[in-house]
C-alpha positions in Angstrom: 0.0 0.0 0.0 1.3 3.4 -0.9 0.2 6.8 0.4 1.1 9.9 -1.7 1.1 13.4 -0.1 -1.0 15.8 -2.1 -0.4 19.5 -1.3 -2.7 22.4 -2.0 -1.5 25.9 -2.7 -3.0 29.3 -3.4 -1.1 30.2 -6.6 2.4 29.0 -5.6 2.2 25.4 -6.6 4.6 25.7 -9.5 7.2 27.6 -7.5 6.9 25.2 -4.5 7.1 22.0 -6.7 10.1 23.4 -8.6 11.8 24.1 -5.2 10.9 20.6 -3.9 12.1 19.0 -7.2 15.5 20.7 -6.7 15.7 19.8 -3.0 15.0 16.1 -3.5 16.6 15.7 -6.9 13.4 14.7 -8.6 13.9 13.2 -12.1 10.2 13.2 -13.1 8.4 16.6 -13.0 4.9 17.0 -14.5 2.8 20.2 -14.5 -0.7 20.7 -16.0 -2.3 24.1 -16.0 -6.0 24.9 -15.8 -5.7 26.5 -19.3 -4.7 23.0 -20.6 -8.2 21.7 -19.8 -10.7 21.8 -22.7 -12.6 25.1 -22.5 -15.9 23.3 -23.0 -15.7 21.6 -19.6 -16.1 25.0 -17.9 -12.9 25.1 -15.8 -11.2 28.4 -15.3 -8.6 29.1 -18.0 -5.6 30.3 -16.0 -1.9 29.5 -15.9 -2.3 28.2 -12.3 -1.4 24.6 -11.7 -4.3 22.2 -12.0 -2.1 19.1 -11.3 1.6 18.6 -10.6 3.8 15.8 -9.4 7.5 15.1 -8.8 9.0 11.7 -8.5 12.3 10.1 -7.5 13.3 6.6 -6.6 9.8 5.3 -6.2 8.3 8.2 -4.2 5.8 10.8 -5.4 4.7 14.2 -4.2 1.6 15.8 -5.8 0.1 19.3 -5.7 -2.2 21.8 -7.3 -3.3 25.4 -6.9 -6.9 25.9 -5.7 -9.3 26.8 -8.5 -10.8 30.2 -8.6 -13.6 30.6 -6.0 -12.5 27.5 -4.0 -11.6 28.2 -0.4 -8.0 27.9 0.5 -6.9 26.9 4.0 -3.1 26.7 4.5 -1.8 23.3 5.3 -2.2 22.5 8.9 -2.1 19.4 11.2 -0.1 17.4 8.7 3.6 17.0 7.9 5.4 15.4 5.0 8.0 12.9 6.4 11.1 12.2 4.4 13.8 9.7 5.3 17.1 10.4 3.7 19.8 7.8 3.1 22.7 9.7 4.8 23.1 12.2 7.6 24.6 14.8 5.3 21.8 14.4 2.8 19.1 14.8 5.6 20.8 17.8 7.1 21.2 19.5 3.7 17.6 19.0 2.8 16.4 20.2 6.2 18.6 23.3 6.0 17.3 24.1 2.5 13.6 23.5 3.4 13.8 25.6 6.5 15.6 28.5 4.8 13.0 31.3 4.7 10.6 29.2 6.8 10.4 28.3 10.5 12.4 25.6 12.4 9.9 23.8 14.6 12.5 21.3 16.0 16.2 21.8 15.2 17.9 19.0 13.2 19.9 17.0 15.6 20.6 13.5 17.0 17.6 11.8 18.6 17.2 8.5 20.4 15.6 7.1 17.2 17.8 8.7 14.6 21.3 10.2 14.1 19.5 13.2 12.7 15.9 14.4 12.8 14.3 17.9 12.5 10.9 19.5 11.8 10.3 22.7 9.9 7.7 24.7 8.0 9.0 25.9 4.7 8.4 29.2 3.0 5.3 27.8 1.2 3.7 26.7 4.5 4.4 22.9 4.1 5.5 21.2 7.3 8.3 18.7 7.0 9.8 16.0 9.2 13.3 15.2 7.9 15.3 12.3 9.3 18.1 9.9 8.4 17.5 6.2 8.1 19.9 4.5 10.4 20.2 1.9 13.0 22.9 3.5 15.1 21.1 6.4 16.6 
């Protein structure tokens, strides 16, 4: 069973997903705009993102911008967890994601991991970044 995080944005989906693609080294990036939908189906015709995903090594992150007139509530009560392969990789991703955002829990050694931290990035997405290890 797989669960895929799906993030909603208020006009910043493209910028956020480009940022995440760079942070995580995504090798598959797809963006579909509202204006790409056939006009006859009655969707707004804007350059906002109707659907987007990034993929790397079997994981996927999806997003879109809220359609015109749809209520937008910033992401709350959820975090996207990411387990990096090395301590350096985890620390670099945490530092990059937290730059311009808010550090909730500094990245440091924990009883369950050699490195774990929590932050909210500049787009409002909350992250839990850790390293996969057995020698915490």
